[in-house]
C-alpha positions in Angstrom: 0.0 0.0 0.0 1.3 3.4 -1.0 1.5 5.7 2.1 2.4 9.3 2.5 5.7 8.1 4.0 6.6 6.1 0.9 5.5 8.8 -1.5 7.3 11.7 0.2 10.6 9.9 -0.3 10.0 9.6 -4.0 9.0 13.1 -5.1 7.9 16.6 -4.0 4.3 16.3 -2.9 1.9 19.0 -3.9 -0.6 20.4 -1.4 -3.8 22.1 -2.5 -4.5 25.9 -2.5 -7.0 28.1 -0.7 -10.4 26.9 0.2 -11.8 30.4 1.1 -10.6 31.9 -2.2 -12.5 29.3 -4.1 -15.7 29.5 -1.9 -15.9 33.3 -2.6 -16.5 32.5 -6.3 -19.8 30.8 -5.4 -21.1 34.0 -3.9 -23.1 32.1 -1.3 -25.9 34.0 0.4 -27.0 33.8 4.0 -29.7 31.4 2.9 -27.1 29.2 1.2 -25.0 29.0 4.3 -28.1 28.1 6.4 -29.6 25.5 4.1 -32.8 23.9 5.2 -31.5 22.6 8.4 -30.5 26.0 9.9 -33.0 28.2 8.1 -34.4 29.5 11.4 -31.0 29.9 13.2 -31.1 32.9 15.6 -27.9 34.6 14.3 -26.2 35.2 11.0 -24.2 32.2 9.6 -22.8 33.8 6.5 -19.0 33.5 6.6 -18.9 30.3 8.5 -17.1 28.4 5.8 -16.8 25.2 7.8 -20.6 24.9 8.0 -20.7 24.6 4.2 -19.5 21.0 4.6 -23.0 20.3 6.0 -25.1 22.8 4.0 -23.2 22.8 0.6 -21.3 19.6 0.5 -21.3 19.4 -3.3 -19.4 22.7 -3.5 -16.7 21.5 -1.1 -16.3 18.2 -3.0 -16.1 20.2 -6.3 -13.3 22.3 -4.9 -11.3 19.3 -3.7 -11.7 17.7 -7.1 -10.5 20.8 -8.9 -7.2 20.8 -6.9 -6.7 17.0 -7.5 -7.4 17.5 -11.2 -4.5 20.0 -11.5 -2.0 17.7 -9.8 -2.4 18.1 -6.0 -1.3 15.0 -4.0 -2.8 16.3 -0.7 -6.1 18.2 0.0 -6.9 19.9 3.3 -10.3 19.4 5.0 -12.6 22.3 5.2 -12.0 22.6 9.0 -9.8 25.5 9.6 -12.2 26.9 12.3 -13.4 23.5 13.4 -13.0 23.9 17.2 -15.6 24.9 19.9 -13.4 28.0 20.5 -13.8 29.3 16.9 -17.4 28.0 16.5 -18.5 30.0 19.6 -18.7 33.0 17.2 -21.7 31.3 15.6 -23.1 29.6 18.7 -22.3 26.3 17.0 -20.0 24.6 19.6 -22.3 21.5 19.6 -21.8 20.9 15.9 -18.0 20.7 16.0 -17.7 16.9 15.9 -20.2 16.7 12.9 -18.5 19.5 11.0 -15.1 17.9 11.2 -16.4 14.4 10.6 -18.4 15.5 7.5 -15.5 17.6 6.1 -13.1 14.7 6.4 -15.6 12.3 4.9 -16.2 14.5 1.8 -12.4 14.9 1.3 -11.8 11.2 1.8 -14.4 10.2 -0.8 -13.0 12.6 -3.4 -9.4 11.4 -2.6 -10.4 7.7 -2.9 -12.1 8.3 -6.3 -8.9 9.9 -7.7 -6.6 7.2 -6.3 -8.8 4.5 -7.8 -8.6 6.2 -11.2 -4.8 6.4 -11.0 -3.3 4.1 -8.3 0.2 5.2 -9.3 -0.6 8.6 -7.9 -2.3 8.1 -4.5 -4.1 11.1 -3.1 -4.1 12.0 0.6 -6.3 14.0 3.0 -4.8 16.3 5.6 -7.1 17.3 8.5 -6.8 21.1 8.7 -6.3 22.3 12.3 -6.3 26.1 12.5 -4.9 28.2 15.3 -8.3 29.3 16.7 -9.1 33.0 17.3 -7.6 33.1 20.8 -3.9 33.1 21.9 -2.5 31.4 24.9 0.7 33.5 25.0 -0.5 37.0 24.6 -3.0 39.2 26.4 -5.8 40.7 24.2 -5.9 43.7 26.6 -3.0 46.1 26.6 -3.9 47.3 30.0 -3.8 43.8 31.5 -0.6 42.1 30.1 -1.1 39.2 32.5 -4.6 38.3 31.2 -5.2 35.4 28.9 -8.4 34.8 26.9 -7.8 31.0 26.8 -5.8 28.4 28.8 -3.6 25.6 27.5 -6.1 23.1 28.9 -9.1 24.7 27.2 -7.2 24.5 23.9 -6.2 20.9 24.5 -9.8 19.8 25.1 -11.0 21.7 22.0 -8.3 20.3 19.8 -8.8 16.7 21.1 -12.5 16.8 20.0 -11.5 18.1 16.5 -8.7 15.5 16.1 -11.0 12.6 17.1 -13.6 13.7 14.5 -11.0 14.2 11.7 -9.6 10.7 12.3 -13.0 9.1 12.5 -13.8 10.8 9.1 -10.8 9.2 7.5 -7.9 11.7 7.2 -4.4 10.4 6.5 -2.5 13.3 8.1 -3.1 15.9 10.7 -2.0 19.4 9.7 -1.6 21.9 12.5 -1.3 25.1 10.5 -1.1 28.9 10.4 0.5 28.8 13.8 1.0 32.3 15.1 1.3 31.2 18.8 3.4 28.1 19.4 1.7 27.5 22.7 -1.6 27.0 20.9 0.2 24.5 18.6 1.7 22.7 21.5 -1.8 22.2 22.9 -2.9 20.8 19.6 0.2 18.5 19.5 -0.5 17.4 23.1 -4.1 16.6 22.1 -3.0 14.6 19.1 -0.5 12.5 21.2 -3.3 11.9 23.7 -5.7 10.6 21.0 -2.9 8.5 19.5 -2.2 6.9 22.8 -5.8 6.2 23.7 -6.6 4.7 20.3 -3.2 3.0 20.0 -2.7 4.4 16.5 -0.1 6.4 14.7 -0.8 9.2 12.2 1.6 11.5 10.4 1.6 15.1 11.7 2.4 18.2 9.7 3.2 21.5 11.5 3.1 24.8 9.7 3.9 28.1 11.4 3.3 31.7 10.2 6.0 34.4 10.0 3.9 37.4 10.4 6.1 40.2 9.1 9.6 41.3 8.1 10.9 40.8 11.6 11.1 37.1 10.7 9.2 36.0 13.8 5.8 34.5 14.7 3.2 36.7 16.3 4.3 35.4 19.7 7.8 36.4 19.0 9.7 33.3 18.0 12.4 33.1 15.4 12.5 30.3 12.9 14.9 28.3 15.0 13.0 28.8 18.2 9.8 27.7 16.6 11.4 24.6 15.2 12.9 23.7 18.6 9.5 24.3 20.3 7.7 21.7 18.2 10.5 19.1 17.7 9.8 17.1 20.8 7.5 14.7 19.0 8.1 12.9 15.7 6.6 14.9 12.9 6.2 14.2 9.2 7.0 17.8 8.3 7.6 21.3 9.6 7.0 24.4 7.5 5.5 27.8 7.0 2.3 29.1 5.4 0.2 32.2 5.1 1.1 35.9 6.0 3.8 36.1 3.3 4.1 35.5 -0.4 6.5 32.9 -1.8 9.3 35.5 -2.5 9.2 36.9 1.1 9.1 33.4 2.7 12.2 32.0 1.0 14.9 33.3 3.5 12.9 31.7 6.4 12.5 28.4 4.6 16.3 28.4 4.0 16.9 28.6 7.7 14.3 26.0 8.4 15.6 23.5 5.8 19.2 24.0 7.2 18.2 23.3 10.8 15.4 20.7 10.4 15.7 16.9 10.3 12.0 16.7 9.4 10.6 17.0 5.9 9.8 20.6 5.1 6.6 22.2 3.7 5.5 25.6 2.5 2.2 26.9 1.3 2.6 30.7 0.9 0.0 33.3 -0.2 -0.3 34.5 -3.7 2.0 37.5 -2.9 1.1 40.2 -0.4 -2.4 41.6 -0.2 -3.1 44.8 -2.1 -5.0 47.9 -0.7 -8.3 46.0 -1.0 -7.0 42.9 0.8 -6.9 40.9 -2.4 -4.0 38.8 -3.8 -2.7 39.7 -7.2 0.2 37.3 -7.8 -0.4 35.3 -11.0 0.3 31.5 -11.2 3.3 32.2 -13.4 4.8 34.7 -10.9 4.2 32.3 -8.0 5.7 29.4 -10.0 8.9 31.5 -10.6 9.4 32.2 -6.9 8.7 28.6 -6.0 11.1 27.3 -8.5 13.8 29.1 -6.5 12.9 27.0 -3.5 13.3 23.9 -5.6 16.6 25.0 -7.0 17.8 25.5 -3.5 16.6 22.1 -2.4 14.4 23.5 0.4 11.1 21.6 0.0 9.3 18.3 0.4 5.7 19.5 0.3 4.6 22.6 -1.6 1.2 24.3 -2.0 -0.7 27.6 -1.7 -2.5 29.6 0.9 -4.6 32.8 0.6 -5.4 33.9 -2.9 -4.2 30.7 -4.6 -6.5 28.8 -7.0 -6.3 25.6 -9.0 -4.4 27.6 -11.7 -1.7 28.4 -9.1 -1.5 24.8 -7.9 -1.3 23.6 -11.5 1.7 25.9 -12.2 3.4 24.8 -8.9 2.8 21.1 -9.6 4.3 21.4 -13.1 7.5 22.9 -11.8 7.7 20.6 -8.7 7.7 17.6 -11.0 11.1 18.7 -12.5 13.0 18.6 -9.2 14.0 16.1 -6.6 12.7 16.4 -3.0 14.9 17.6 -0.2 16.7 14.7 1.4 16.7 14.2 5.2 18.4 11.9 7.6 15.5 9.8 8.7 17.1 8.2 11.7 17.4 11.6 13.4 13.5 11.8 13.4 13.3 9.4 16.4 
């Protein structure tokens, strides 16, 4: 059986692009978000993209298919905000298990279909675990620097529920992504280890941080090297960066990561930096050019796109990735 561990040694694996960017093209209304089931819900649900896995499953499946069609090896579940913490904004904490399970199930079915059609190119599903809208390291109140809006244990419990549902839905990998606060990520990793131990299973884990600006640090103040050290206490499939920066701006930080890490490395940058309207203008050709520089420098094992990227971007990335060998690592040091 072909697994992610066998495939990542053979070639550079391609991750999908943005889910939100694609969903915007559907112009879903409040009624579309609600569907029949939530038509009388007491608050607005527009903008709750994770909910669309229940109310508009065909659209989610179609987006996954579009990314596979252009060469993606791995798709992410539509679960970026799939915790009780994030879903509290919509008073939907009770739906968290179902949201994650259904999102994983949709992605699994699409992946299986593509794998059956071409067994030589197996397709994988990564359970997307976002950072939540709270931070365990920083106070949201400048007048109370000691205050925290969330505790480590609250995060751990929320992530555990998400992880269990994603695994039940059939994901191959767990992707802890867009990490701006490593303490939040450590809570997610702790929860994953807990579930693995309880169920006596092993599942590959991808970790992807976010360098928020030109300081080269995460929002909670860590350098590339500090971030890597903070998450290296458990065996990981890969460590990388996504979001916040475009491919060009991300390259120096990936260089540092690739030099220091004994894990596989990943990147899914934005389509450049946002313009004055918050939109992303970088074309597939421009992004392909910048990403080819990663490949020439032997920095990458998994490559994809974040905000502003579309199937056209992923197609261009997949085409150039096929021409290069993946970054080699010393596997025994992963223990």
